[in-house]
N, C-alpha and C positions, 0 to 999 in steps of 0.2 A: 504714185507718180512723183518724180523729183520736182523740186521747186526752184524757181530762179534765185539768183543771188540776192542777198539782203539789200544790195545797193540798187535794186531795180526801182524805177520811178513809180510813183502813184499813177494810176490810170483812171480814165473816165468810163471806158467801155472795154469789155473783154469779148474776144472771139476765139472760140475753141474749134480748131480744124483738125484735131487729132484723128488719125485714121483716114484722112482724105489725101488724095494725090493730085498733082498738077493736072488740070488748071483750077480745080475746085477751090483751094485756099485763096487764090488771087481773086476769083470770081466772087467769093463770099466777102472778101475785103472790100471790093468795089461797092458791093451793095451796102455794107455796114457804114463806110465813110460817107455815103450820101446822106445819112441821117445824123451826121456829126457836124460840129462847128469848128471853125478855125481855132487852132490852139489846143483843142482837146487831144487827149492821149488815148490811143487804141492799143490794147495789149492783145497780141496774137499768140496762141499756143498751137504748135504744129509738130507733126512727126515726119513729114515729107522732107527729105534732105534737099530737094530741089528748091525749097523755100529760101535756103541760104543764098541762092542766086536770084530767085524771083522777087523776093520782098525788097531787097535793096534797089533793084531796077524799078519796081513799082513806085517806091518812094521818090527816086530820082526823076522819073518820068512825070509824076503828078505833082511834084513840088512839096512833098512831105519830108519830115526829118526823121530818120531812123535814129532814135536817141539812145537806145540800149538794145543789145541782143546777147543772148546766152544760150548754151546748150548743155544738157546733162542727160546721159543715158538714152540718147536718141530722141529727146524731146527738146524742141527749140522754142524760145520765147523772144518776141520782138515787141518793142515799145515804139510807137510811131506817133509823132506830134503832127497833127494836120496843119498843112500850110495854107 
């Protein structure tokens, strides 16, 4: 599996949603952020191209900051700072 760029932020929690399709990655993210605290960073790994649309909307709607995102060989990485 490819890896995100070296400039990716340090994260507190990792959520691997590879192989899952909409709406499962977002549902799992909702569950994971419930157990996290303001300012912590969630790393999400996904293979569903719909996440390129869904995760930024998730962040905007819930007041989180999408601080880094990258893609390589069909794998997407997102780093989200909880608001």
